[in-house]
PAFIVEX-425895 format. One record per residue (C-alpha): residue number from 1; residue in three letters; x, y, z. Coordinates in Angstrom, 3 decimals. Layout:
BEGIN
@num:NUM	residu:ala	xx:X	yy:Y	zz:Z
...
//
This chain:
BEGIN
@num:1	residu:met	xx:125.009	yy:-88.281	zz:13.945
@num:2	residu:thr	xx:121.476	yy:-87.987	zz:12.979
@num:3	residu:gly	xx:119.606	yy:-85.395	zz:14.912
@num:4	residu:thr	xx:119.619	yy:-81.837	zz:15.985
@num:5	residu:ser	xx:122.456	yy:-80.287	zz:17.839
@num:6	residu:val	xx:121.488	yy:-77.153	zz:19.707
@num:7	residu:leu	xx:124.053	yy:-74.287	zz:19.068
@num:8	residu:pro	xx:124.407	yy:-71.295	zz:21.181
@num:9	residu:glu	xx:124.191	yy:-67.773	zz:20.090
@num:10	residu:thr	xx:127.371	yy:-66.750	zz:21.991
@num:11	residu:pro	xx:130.586	yy:-68.651	zz:22.346
@num:12	residu:ala	xx:130.568	yy:-71.210	zz:25.028
@num:13	residu:ala	xx:133.270	yy:-71.580	zz:27.760
@num:14	residu:pro	xx:136.057	yy:-74.120	zz:26.709
@num:15	residu:val	xx:135.311	yy:-77.670	zz:27.817
@num:16	residu:lys	xx:137.304	yy:-78.916	zz:30.687
@num:17	residu:leu	xx:138.065	yy:-82.525	zz:30.593
@num:18	residu:arg	xx:138.141	yy:-84.454	zz:33.784
@num:19	residu:lys	xx:139.298	yy:-87.939	zz:35.054
@num:20	residu:phe	xx:138.598	yy:-89.460	zz:38.420
@num:21	residu:pro	xx:141.622	yy:-91.240	zz:39.745
@num:22	residu:cys	xx:141.550	yy:-93.504	zz:42.785
@num:23	residu:ala	xx:143.425	yy:-92.016	zz:45.672
@num:24	residu:ala	xx:144.622	yy:-95.378	zz:46.689
@num:25	residu:cys	xx:145.889	yy:-97.026	zz:43.558
@num:26	residu:gly	xx:145.481	yy:-94.262	zz:40.650
@num:27	residu:ala	xx:142.951	yy:-96.311	zz:38.627
@num:28	residu:asp	xx:139.589	yy:-94.609	zz:37.320
@num:29	residu:val	xx:136.878	yy:-94.904	zz:40.046
@num:30	residu:val	xx:133.343	yy:-95.460	zz:38.624
@num:31	residu:trp	xx:129.839	yy:-94.777	zz:39.916
@num:32	residu:asn	xx:128.680	yy:-97.677	zz:42.129
@num:33	residu:pro	xx:124.735	yy:-97.579	zz:42.424
@num:34	residu:gly	xx:124.808	yy:-99.993	zz:45.405
@num:35	residu:ala	xx:126.993	yy:-97.715	zz:47.633
@num:36	residu:ala	xx:125.806	yy:-94.396	zz:46.005
@num:37	residu:ser	xx:129.279	yy:-93.257	zz:45.511
@num:38	residu:leu	xx:132.306	yy:-93.605	zz:43.322
@num:39	residu:lys	xx:134.232	yy:-96.888	zz:43.666
@num:40	residu:cys	xx:137.450	yy:-98.292	zz:42.430
@num:41	residu:pro	xx:136.862	yy:-101.580	zz:40.615
@num:42	residu:tyr	xx:140.431	yy:-102.759	zz:41.519
@num:43	residu:cys	xx:141.063	yy:-102.114	zz:45.178
@num:44	residu:gly	xx:137.532	yy:-101.308	zz:46.281
@num:45	residu:ala	xx:138.263	yy:-97.629	zz:47.641
@num:46	residu:thr	xx:135.113	yy:-95.267	zz:47.583
@num:47	residu:lys	xx:134.997	yy:-91.608	zz:46.939
@num:48	residu:asp	xx:132.126	yy:-89.244	zz:47.440
@num:49	residu:val	xx:130.625	yy:-87.476	zz:44.231
@num:50	residu:pro	xx:131.515	yy:-83.897	zz:44.474
@num:51	residu:lys	xx:128.370	yy:-81.620	zz:44.643
@num:52	residu:ala	xx:127.707	yy:-79.665	zz:41.652
@num:53	residu:ser	xx:126.708	yy:-76.136	zz:42.100
@num:54	residu:gly	xx:123.216	yy:-74.833	zz:41.234
@num:55	residu:glu	xx:119.753	yy:-76.455	zz:40.910
@num:56	residu:val	xx:117.836	yy:-77.940	zz:38.039
@num:57	residu:thr	xx:115.055	yy:-75.552	zz:37.238
@num:58	residu:glu	xx:112.698	yy:-75.189	zz:34.354
@num:59	residu:arg	xx:113.604	yy:-72.436	zz:31.663
@num:60	residu:pro	xx:110.983	yy:-70.540	zz:29.603
@num:61	residu:ile	xx:110.611	yy:-72.306	zz:26.305
@num:62	residu:glu	xx:111.750	yy:-69.302	zz:24.522
@num:63	residu:glu	xx:115.169	yy:-69.182	zz:26.373
@num:64	residu:ala	xx:115.563	yy:-73.024	zz:25.742
@num:65	residu:leu	xx:115.072	yy:-72.516	zz:22.012
@num:66	residu:lys	xx:117.997	yy:-69.969	zz:21.847
@num:67	residu:gly	xx:120.440	yy:-72.610	zz:22.735
@num:68	residu:ala	xx:122.596	yy:-74.112	zz:25.446
@num:69	residu:ser	xx:125.200	yy:-72.022	zz:27.358
@num:70	residu:asp	xx:127.263	yy:-75.063	zz:28.315
@num:71	residu:leu	xx:128.534	yy:-77.760	zz:25.736
@num:72	residu:gly	xx:130.240	yy:-80.950	zz:25.774
@num:73	residu:trp	xx:130.380	yy:-83.647	zz:28.588
@num:74	residu:gly	xx:132.923	yy:-81.889	zz:30.801
@num:75	residu:met	xx:135.171	yy:-85.013	zz:30.792
@num:76	residu:ala	xx:137.056	yy:-87.064	zz:28.429
@num:77	residu:arg	xx:134.577	yy:-89.381	zz:26.610
@num:78	residu:lys	xx:135.089	yy:-91.612	zz:23.465
@num:79	residu:ala	xx:132.148	yy:-91.701	zz:20.919
@num:80	residu:val	xx:130.885	yy:-94.425	zz:18.544
@num:81	residu:ser	xx:127.945	yy:-94.081	zz:16.094
@num:82	residu:cys	xx:125.746	yy:-97.036	zz:15.133
@num:83	residu:arg	xx:125.132	yy:-97.702	zz:11.402
@num:84	residu:gly	xx:121.930	yy:-99.691	zz:12.496
@num:85	residu:cys	xx:119.928	yy:-97.206	zz:14.764
@num:86	residu:gly	xx:121.898	yy:-94.141	zz:14.424
@num:87	residu:ala	xx:122.633	yy:-93.589	zz:18.175
@num:88	residu:thr	xx:125.750	yy:-91.851	zz:19.078
@num:89	residu:thr	xx:127.063	yy:-93.256	zz:22.382
@num:90	residu:thr	xx:129.921	yy:-92.237	zz:24.562
@num:91	residu:phe	xx:131.938	yy:-93.948	zz:27.098
@num:92	residu:asp	xx:135.122	yy:-93.791	zz:29.173
@num:93	residu:ala	xx:138.015	yy:-92.827	zz:27.082
@num:94	residu:gly	xx:140.001	yy:-95.931	zz:27.916
@num:95	residu:leu	xx:137.501	yy:-98.462	zz:26.926
@num:96	residu:ala	xx:136.222	yy:-99.769	zz:23.444
@num:97	residu:ala	xx:132.984	yy:-100.808	zz:22.200
@num:98	residu:ser	xx:132.097	yy:-103.435	zz:19.596
@num:99	residu:arg	xx:128.307	yy:-103.526	zz:19.499
@num:100	residu:cys	xx:125.610	yy:-100.860	zz:19.938
@num:101	residu:ala	xx:124.061	yy:-100.732	zz:23.348
@num:102	residu:phe	xx:120.573	yy:-99.850	zz:21.959
@num:103	residu:cys	xx:120.097	yy:-102.360	zz:19.186
@num:104	residu:gly	xx:123.048	yy:-104.902	zz:19.513
@num:105	residu:ala	xx:124.215	yy:-104.226	zz:15.983
@num:106	residu:pro	xx:127.961	yy:-104.910	zz:15.619
@num:107	residu:ala	xx:128.375	yy:-102.068	zz:12.950
@num:108	residu:val	xx:129.569	yy:-99.346	zz:15.207
@num:109	residu:val	xx:132.326	yy:-96.801	zz:13.974
@num:110	residu:glu	xx:134.304	yy:-94.300	zz:16.064
@num:111	residu:ala	xx:133.130	yy:-90.973	zz:15.794
@num:112	residu:pro	xx:134.834	yy:-87.491	zz:16.466
@num:113	residu:pro	xx:133.853	yy:-86.136	zz:19.883
@num:114	residu:ser	xx:131.129	yy:-83.524	zz:19.641
@num:115	residu:thr	xx:132.031	yy:-80.130	zz:21.220
@num:116	residu:thr	xx:128.693	yy:-78.571	zz:20.193
@num:117	residu:met	xx:126.511	yy:-81.269	zz:22.064
@num:118	residu:val	xx:124.119	yy:-79.882	zz:24.672
@num:119	residu:arg	xx:125.517	yy:-80.363	zz:28.092
@num:120	residu:pro	xx:122.845	yy:-81.984	zz:30.433
@num:121	residu:glu	xx:121.427	yy:-79.629	zz:32.959
@num:122	residu:gly	xx:120.582	yy:-82.566	zz:35.389
@num:123	residu:leu	xx:121.180	yy:-86.299	zz:35.932
@num:124	residu:leu	xx:119.390	yy:-89.031	zz:37.878
@num:125	residu:pro	xx:122.133	yy:-91.338	zz:38.995
@num:126	residu:phe	xx:121.741	yy:-95.212	zz:38.830
@num:127	residu:arg	xx:120.276	yy:-96.690	zz:41.942
@num:128	residu:val	xx:119.695	yy:-100.191	zz:40.523
@num:129	residu:asp	xx:122.792	yy:-101.961	zz:40.251
@num:130	residu:arg	xx:123.873	yy:-104.391	zz:37.602
@num:131	residu:asn	xx:123.150	yy:-107.547	zz:39.515
@num:132	residu:ala	xx:119.580	yy:-106.438	zz:40.192
@num:133	residu:ala	xx:119.082	yy:-105.503	zz:36.691
@num:134	residu:thr	xx:120.621	yy:-108.812	zz:35.387
@num:135	residu:gly	xx:118.267	yy:-110.841	zz:37.776
@num:136	residu:lys	xx:115.228	yy:-108.843	zz:36.255
@num:137	residu:phe	xx:116.413	yy:-109.936	zz:32.784
@num:138	residu:arg	xx:116.622	yy:-113.406	zz:33.554
@num:139	residu:gln	xx:113.356	yy:-113.471	zz:35.214
@num:140	residu:trp	xx:111.756	yy:-111.829	zz:32.171
@num:141	residu:leu	xx:113.396	yy:-114.346	zz:29.730
@num:142	residu:ser	xx:112.230	yy:-117.365	zz:31.843
@num:143	residu:ser	xx:108.540	yy:-115.972	zz:31.864
@num:144	residu:leu	xx:108.284	yy:-115.749	zz:28.047
@num:145	residu:trp	xx:105.807	yy:-118.035	zz:26.267
@num:146	residu:phe	xx:105.698	yy:-118.998	zz:22.606
@num:147	residu:arg	xx:109.196	yy:-117.710	zz:22.077
@num:148	residu:pro	xx:112.096	yy:-119.369	zz:20.148
@num:149	residu:asp	xx:114.037	yy:-122.020	zz:21.981
@num:150	residu:asp	xx:117.351	yy:-120.380	zz:21.431
@num:151	residu:leu	xx:116.329	yy:-116.944	zz:22.765
@num:152	residu:ser	xx:118.243	yy:-117.033	zz:25.805
@num:153	residu:gln	xx:121.434	yy:-117.881	zz:23.854
@num:154	residu:lys	xx:120.811	yy:-115.044	zz:21.353
@num:155	residu:ser	xx:119.994	yy:-112.505	zz:23.933
@num:156	residu:ala	xx:123.186	yy:-113.217	zz:25.717
@num:157	residu:leu	xx:125.164	yy:-112.002	zz:22.651
@num:158	residu:ser	xx:125.074	yy:-108.483	zz:24.043
@num:159	residu:glu	xx:125.484	yy:-107.986	zz:27.858
@num:160	residu:leu	xx:123.380	yy:-105.866	zz:29.752
@num:161	residu:lys	xx:124.658	yy:-102.259	zz:29.537
@num:162	residu:gly	xx:124.141	yy:-99.019	zz:31.824
@num:163	residu:val	xx:123.168	yy:-96.158	zz:29.701
@num:164	residu:tyr	xx:122.450	yy:-92.507	zz:30.580
@num:165	residu:val	xx:119.678	yy:-91.516	zz:28.107
@num:166	residu:pro	xx:119.118	yy:-88.038	zz:27.232
@num:167	residu:phe	xx:115.580	yy:-86.537	zz:27.884
@num:168	residu:trp	xx:113.733	yy:-83.164	zz:27.834
@num:169	residu:thr	xx:110.877	yy:-82.457	zz:30.182
@num:170	residu:phe	xx:108.213	yy:-80.014	zz:29.746
@num:171	residu:asp	xx:105.830	yy:-77.993	zz:31.955
@num:172	residu:ala	xx:102.576	yy:-76.342	zz:30.498
@num:173	residu:ala	xx:99.418	yy:-74.656	zz:31.802
@num:174	residu:thr	xx:96.556	yy:-75.432	zz:29.578
@num:175	residu:his	xx:93.108	yy:-74.056	zz:29.113
@num:176	residu:ser	xx:90.681	yy:-76.391	zz:26.963
@num:177	residu:ala	xx:87.228	yy:-75.554	zz:25.828
@num:178	residu:trp	xx:85.336	yy:-78.736	zz:24.495
@num:179	residu:thr	xx:82.173	yy:-79.337	zz:22.840
@num:180	residu:ala	xx:80.529	yy:-82.869	zz:22.138
@num:181	residu:glu	xx:77.132	yy:-84.525	zz:21.821
@num:182	residu:ala	xx:76.394	yy:-86.404	zz:25.181
@num:183	residu:gly	xx:74.501	yy:-89.522	zz:24.850
@num:184	residu:phe	xx:71.962	yy:-90.697	zz:27.707
@num:185	residu:asp	xx:70.821	yy:-94.401	zz:27.359
@num:186	residu:tyr	xx:67.367	yy:-95.344	zz:28.076
@num:187	residu:gln	xx:65.307	yy:-98.690	zz:27.827
@num:188	residu:val	xx:62.300	yy:-99.042	zz:25.533
@num:189	residu:ala	xx:59.943	yy:-102.040	zz:25.721
@num:190	residu:val	xx:59.445	yy:-103.626	zz:22.331
@num:191	residu:gln	xx:56.872	yy:-106.292	zz:21.430
@num:192	residu:val	xx:57.996	yy:-108.965	zz:19.114
@num:193	residu:glu	xx:56.483	yy:-112.162	zz:17.985
@num:194	residu:glu	xx:58.179	yy:-115.468	zz:18.793
@num:195	residu:asn	xx:56.715	yy:-118.850	zz:17.854
@num:196	residu:gly	xx:53.329	yy:-117.233	zz:17.452
@num:197	residu:gln	xx:53.327	yy:-115.550	zz:20.786
@num:198	residu:leu	xx:54.153	yy:-111.936	zz:21.651
@num:199	residu:arg	xx:56.941	yy:-111.317	zz:24.114
@num:200	residu:thr	xx:58.334	yy:-108.139	zz:25.521
@num:201	residu:his	xx:61.914	yy:-107.299	zz:24.904
@num:202	residu:tyr	xx:63.739	yy:-104.204	zz:26.241
@num:203	residu:glu	xx:66.114	yy:-102.349	zz:23.758
@num:204	residu:thr	xx:68.699	yy:-99.662	zz:24.752
@num:205	residu:arg	xx:68.458	yy:-96.417	zz:22.789
@num:206	residu:thr	xx:70.341	yy:-93.116	zz:23.053
@num:207	residu:arg	xx:69.084	yy:-89.471	zz:23.387
@num:208	residu:trp	xx:71.712	yy:-87.117	zz:22.193
@num:209	residu:glu	xx:71.984	yy:-83.607	zz:23.622
@num:210	residu:pro	xx:74.751	yy:-80.913	zz:22.975
@num:211	residu:ala	xx:77.283	yy:-80.453	zz:25.780
@num:212	residu:glu	xx:80.294	yy:-78.027	zz:26.330
@num:213	residu:gly	xx:82.772	yy:-77.330	zz:29.083
@num:214	residu:val	xx:86.146	yy:-76.080	zz:30.213
@num:215	residu:leu	xx:89.101	yy:-78.038	zz:31.598
@num:216	residu:glu	xx:91.995	yy:-76.495	zz:33.331
@num:217	residu:his	xx:95.071	yy:-78.633	zz:33.506
@num:218	residu:phe	xx:98.803	yy:-78.127	zz:34.556
@num:219	residu:phe	xx:101.336	yy:-80.632	zz:33.098
@num:220	residu:asp	xx:104.567	yy:-81.019	zz:35.014
@num:221	residu:asp	xx:107.754	yy:-82.589	zz:33.727
@num:222	residu:val	xx:106.283	yy:-84.351	zz:30.713
@num:223	residu:pro	xx:109.291	yy:-86.576	zz:29.485
@num:224	residu:val	xx:110.502	yy:-86.806	zz:25.761
@num:225	residu:ala	xx:113.436	yy:-88.976	zz:25.087
@num:226	residu:ala	xx:116.077	yy:-87.202	zz:23.099
@num:227	residu:ser	xx:117.384	yy:-90.506	zz:21.714
@num:228	residu:ser	xx:118.070	yy:-92.112	zz:18.362
@num:229	residu:gly	xx:118.522	yy:-95.707	zz:19.889
@num:230	residu:leu	xx:115.517	yy:-95.850	zz:22.366
@num:231	residu:pro	xx:112.176	yy:-96.248	zz:20.686
@num:232	residu:pro	xx:109.440	yy:-93.967	zz:22.018
@num:233	residu:asp	xx:107.056	yy:-96.643	zz:23.093
@num:234	residu:leu	xx:109.776	yy:-98.520	zz:25.325
@num:235	residu:ala	xx:111.047	yy:-95.199	zz:26.812
@num:236	residu:arg	xx:107.271	yy:-94.595	zz:27.798
@num:237	residu:ala	xx:106.898	yy:-98.046	zz:29.055
@num:238	residu:ile	xx:109.402	yy:-97.753	zz:31.928
@num:239	residu:glu	xx:108.222	yy:-94.375	zz:33.172
@num:240	residu:pro	xx:107.898	yy:-92.689	zz:35.500
@num:241	residu:phe	xx:111.238	yy:-91.309	zz:36.406
@num:242	residu:pro	xx:111.404	yy:-89.315	zz:39.602
@num:243	residu:thr	xx:112.171	yy:-86.002	zz:37.798
@num:244	residu:ser	xx:111.770	yy:-83.919	zz:40.873
@num:245	residu:glu	xx:114.895	yy:-85.608	zz:42.258
@num:246	residu:leu	xx:117.245	yy:-84.460	zz:39.328
@num:247	residu:leu	xx:120.604	yy:-83.487	zz:40.511
@num:248	residu:ala	xx:122.592	yy:-80.803	zz:39.014
@num:249	residu:tyr	xx:125.027	yy:-82.531	zz:36.352
@num:250	residu:glu	xx:128.205	yy:-83.635	zz:37.480
@num:251	residu:pro	xx:130.476	yy:-85.731	zz:35.110
@num:252	residu:ser	xx:131.670	yy:-88.073	zz:37.687
@num:253	residu:tyr	xx:128.214	yy:-89.913	zz:37.803
@num:254	residu:leu	xx:129.032	yy:-91.090	zz:34.162
@num:255	residu:ser	xx:132.236	yy:-92.786	zz:35.068
@num:256	residu:gly	xx:131.821	yy:-96.384	zz:34.296
@num:257	residu:phe	xx:128.704	yy:-95.944	zz:32.198
@num:258	residu:leu	xx:127.573	yy:-95.287	zz:28.679
@num:259	residu:ala	xx:125.877	yy:-91.910	zz:27.818
@num:260	residu:glu	xx:123.941	yy:-91.103	zz:24.563
@num:261	residu:glu	xx:124.367	yy:-87.755	zz:23.016
@num:262	residu:tyr	xx:121.351	yy:-85.588	zz:22.426
@num:263	residu:ala	xx:119.751	yy:-86.433	zz:19.137
@num:264	residu:val	xx:116.722	yy:-84.278	zz:19.593
@num:265	residu:gly	xx:116.621	yy:-80.568	zz:20.037
@num:266	residu:pro	xx:114.096	yy:-78.638	zz:22.176
@num:267	residu:lys	xx:111.880	yy:-77.521	zz:19.248
@num:268	residu:glu	xx:111.347	yy:-81.217	zz:17.961
@num:269	residu:ala	xx:111.056	yy:-82.585	zz:21.635
@num:270	residu:leu	xx:108.347	yy:-79.709	zz:22.558
@num:271	residu:ala	xx:106.209	yy:-80.775	zz:19.489
@num:272	residu:ser	xx:106.345	yy:-84.390	zz:20.777
@num:273	residu:ala	xx:105.362	yy:-83.326	zz:24.270
@num:274	residu:gln	xx:102.593	yy:-81.270	zz:22.938
@num:275	residu:arg	xx:101.214	yy:-84.141	zz:20.857
@num:276	residu:arg	xx:101.244	yy:-86.294	zz:24.035
@num:277	residu:met	xx:99.649	yy:-83.663	zz:26.117
@num:278	residu:thr	xx:96.943	yy:-82.981	zz:23.448
@num:279	residu:glu	xx:96.037	yy:-86.900	zz:23.557
@num:280	residu:glu	xx:95.883	yy:-86.673	zz:27.333
@num:281	residu:leu	xx:93.633	yy:-83.567	zz:27.113
@num:282	residu:tyr	xx:91.319	yy:-85.103	zz:24.765
@num:283	residu:ala	xx:90.950	yy:-88.167	zz:26.954
@num:284	residu:ala	xx:90.333	yy:-85.864	zz:30.054
@num:285	residu:cys	xx:87.717	yy:-83.820	zz:28.231
@num:286	residu:gly	xx:85.905	yy:-86.923	zz:27.192
@num:287	residu:arg	xx:85.668	yy:-88.032	zz:30.829
@num:288	residu:glu	xx:83.943	yy:-84.583	zz:31.410
@num:289	residu:val	xx:81.256	yy:-85.023	zz:28.975
@num:290	residu:pro	xx:78.099	yy:-86.085	zz:30.877
@num:291	residu:gly	xx:75.811	yy:-89.045	zz:30.183
@num:292	residu:asp	xx:76.743	yy:-92.633	zz:28.960
@num:293	residu:arg	xx:78.621	yy:-91.959	zz:25.946
@num:294	residu:phe	xx:79.713	yy:-89.197	zz:23.620
@num:295	residu:arg	xx:80.490	yy:-88.297	zz:20.035
@num:296	residu:gly	xx:81.906	yy:-85.482	zz:17.984
@num:297	residu:leu	xx:84.285	yy:-84.278	zz:20.786
@num:298	residu:glu	xx:86.125	yy:-81.249	zz:19.866
@num:299	residu:val	xx:88.795	yy:-79.660	zz:21.926
@num:300	residu:arg	xx:90.492	yy:-76.364	zz:21.641
@num:301	residu:thr	xx:93.399	yy:-75.651	zz:23.779
@num:302	residu:ala	xx:95.241	yy:-72.489	zz:24.759
@num:303	residu:trp	xx:98.821	yy:-72.976	zz:26.008
@num:304	residu:ser	xx:100.828	yy:-71.004	zz:28.568
@num:305	residu:gly	xx:103.517	yy:-71.144	zz:30.849
@num:306	residu:leu	xx:105.703	yy:-73.518	zz:28.566
@num:307	residu:ala	xx:108.977	yy:-74.309	zz:30.213
@num:308	residu:cys	xx:111.564	yy:-77.183	zz:30.089
@num:309	residu:lys	xx:114.637	yy:-78.688	zz:31.439
@num:310	residu:asn	xx:116.748	yy:-81.488	zz:30.278
@num:311	residu:gly	xx:118.704	yy:-84.267	zz:31.871
@num:312	residu:leu	xx:120.122	yy:-87.874	zz:31.698
@num:313	residu:phe	xx:117.957	yy:-90.656	zz:33.045
@num:314	residu:pro	xx:119.603	yy:-94.163	zz:33.891
@num:315	residu:val	xx:118.406	yy:-97.246	zz:31.864
@num:316	residu:trp	xx:119.816	yy:-100.782	zz:31.799
@num:317	residu:ile	xx:119.519	yy:-102.196	zz:28.397
@num:318	residu:ala	xx:119.938	yy:-105.701	zz:27.070
@num:319	residu:ala	xx:120.082	yy:-105.255	zz:23.347
@num:320	residu:tyr	xx:120.295	yy:-108.119	zz:20.856
@num:321	residu:gln	xx:119.683	yy:-109.163	zz:17.221
@num:322	residu:tyr	xx:117.351	yy:-112.071	zz:16.280
@num:323	residu:gly	xx:116.497	yy:-112.678	zz:12.670
@num:324	residu:glu	xx:118.380	yy:-109.353	zz:11.712
@num:325	residu:lys	xx:115.859	yy:-107.386	zz:13.868
@num:326	residu:pro	xx:116.801	yy:-105.724	zz:17.131
@num:327	residu:tyr	xx:115.056	yy:-106.525	zz:20.339
@num:328	residu:arg	xx:115.511	yy:-104.750	zz:23.623
@num:329	residu:phe	xx:114.900	yy:-105.267	zz:27.239
@num:330	residu:leu	xx:114.907	yy:-102.180	zz:29.662
@num:331	residu:val	xx:115.207	yy:-101.474	zz:33.274
@num:332	residu:asn	xx:114.662	yy:-98.148	zz:34.778
@num:333	residu:gly	xx:117.786	yy:-97.453	zz:36.576
@num:334	residu:val	xx:116.010	yy:-95.644	zz:39.522
@num:335	residu:thr	xx:112.791	yy:-97.575	zz:40.070
@num:336	residu:gly	xx:113.551	yy:-100.912	zz:38.572
@num:337	residu:lys	xx:110.318	yy:-100.921	zz:36.373
@num:338	residu:thr	xx:110.976	yy:-103.240	zz:33.405
@num:339	residu:asp	xx:109.779	yy:-103.693	zz:29.762
@num:340	residu:gly	xx:110.993	yy:-105.282	zz:26.592
@num:341	residu:his	xx:110.239	yy:-106.794	zz:23.200
@num:342	residu:ala	xx:110.917	yy:-110.377	zz:22.105
@num:343	residu:pro	xx:110.332	yy:-112.397	zz:18.770
@num:344	residu:trp	xx:107.608	yy:-114.818	zz:18.661
@num:345	residu:ser	xx:107.971	yy:-118.489	zz:17.589
@num:346	residu:trp	xx:105.135	yy:-118.975	zz:15.047
@num:347	residu:val	xx:106.027	yy:-122.576	zz:15.159
@num:348	residu:lys	xx:104.949	yy:-122.989	zz:18.693
@num:349	residu:ile	xx:101.975	yy:-120.748	zz:18.198
@num:350	residu:gly	xx:100.879	yy:-122.911	zz:15.285
@num:351	residu:leu	xx:101.262	yy:-126.154	zz:17.316
@num:352	residu:ala	xx:99.417	yy:-124.571	zz:20.210
@num:353	residu:ile	xx:96.515	yy:-123.605	zz:18.008
@num:354	residu:ala	xx:96.446	yy:-127.127	zz:16.448
@num:355	residu:ala	xx:96.459	yy:-128.753	zz:19.812
@num:356	residu:ala	xx:93.591	yy:-126.602	zz:20.876
@num:357	residu:val	xx:91.639	yy:-127.478	zz:17.827
@num:358	residu:leu	xx:92.264	yy:-131.138	zz:18.340
@num:359	residu:leu	xx:91.009	yy:-130.913	zz:22.011
@num:360	residu:phe	xx:87.906	yy:-129.212	zz:20.947
@num:361	residu:ile	xx:87.187	yy:-131.867	zz:18.250
@num:362	residu:ile	xx:87.822	yy:-134.647	zz:20.785
@num:363	residu:phe	xx:85.548	yy:-132.995	zz:23.518
@num:364	residu:ser	xx:82.965	yy:-132.294	zz:20.980
@num:365	residu:ser	xx:82.833	yy:-135.900	zz:19.775
@num:366	residu:ile	xx:82.686	yy:-137.182	zz:23.438
@num:367	residu:ala	xx:79.802	yy:-134.517	zz:24.150
@num:368	residu:gly	xx:77.921	yy:-135.638	zz:21.016
//
C-alpha cells in the first residue's frame, strides 16, 4: 500500500471481526440504500443497523496527529491492491475481485489485511441505490458528444461499484490581513483624426490607490480525500457531502460494499486542506478590495482552532480502461451529484471542424 498509515502511541485493543447473518436463512445481509436497513439478497428479510455508541466530533489537530486509538475495520474484510493506481480496496471476505474499482485495471493482487489501518470515526451510509446510479451513468453516456463510437461497450467492461471512500475533514478559524493596489476606472475624452476630421473617443484609464483590510473566516468540514484511487479533481467535483450527518462508524454499513483503506494520514491531509483554504481566502480577500480591479494582492493568514475528523463517504464508481488510460464516472452516494471523464474522438472533432469550415466557405461564396 502506498500512503501513510497512522500508528498509535499506545497499543490498540484487539480487532473484533464481525459477520451479519440473516436470521431467516443464515446468509450474510447487506446494506440496502433504498430501505435504509440491512437486507438479505436471497430471502429479502431485513434487519435494522445496530446503533453505534458515541458521536462524530472534531478533535484538535494535535490529538489527531498523535495517532488513532481504534484500528482495523472491526469486521472480516479481504483486501486487494491495484498495481495501476495503488489503491487498496477491501470487500466482504467471501467475495473476489478481478478489477480495480477506481481505475478498471485488471492487475489487482491480494493484499494481507491491515491491522494498523485507521478505523473510521464516522460514516455516511449510501442513500442512492444501484438502479438510480446506473440510470445516471447511462444518461451521462448518452449525452456525450465527440466521443468514440465504442465507448458504451468499453465502459461496460467494469460494472458500477459502490465504494466507501476515506476522507478527512478540517475546521479552522482564520484571520487574514491583506494589502493590494485598488484600481478605479475613469473615462478620458481623446481627440483623434479620422479621414481628415477630428473625432472624440473615450478611453478607459485606471487610477491606482493603496488598499488594505482584514478578513475573518471560519472553515467548517473542509474535505480531503484520503484515497489513492480517486483523483482529487473528481473527488471535489461531486461535493458537497452532508458531513453534519455523519454517523458513528458501524461495520455493518460496509456489508455488500467495497471500502478503500486510508492512504493519506492527517498531516498530509492537513497540508492539502490548508492549500485549498488559502486559495479560497485569497479569492475572498480579492473580493474585499475596493474599486474596479486590483493588483499586487498579498494575504497573510493566522490559523487557530485547527481540528479534524475522519469518515467514509459513499461513491458509486464506473471505472474503465480506454486506450490503456483509466476513465471514471462518479455518483455521490448521498446526494446523487455526478461527474466523470471520458475520452475524446479526435476523428469526430476533425470531421466537425472540416464541416464547419466547408459551410463557412459555402455561405461566404453565396454572400459574395
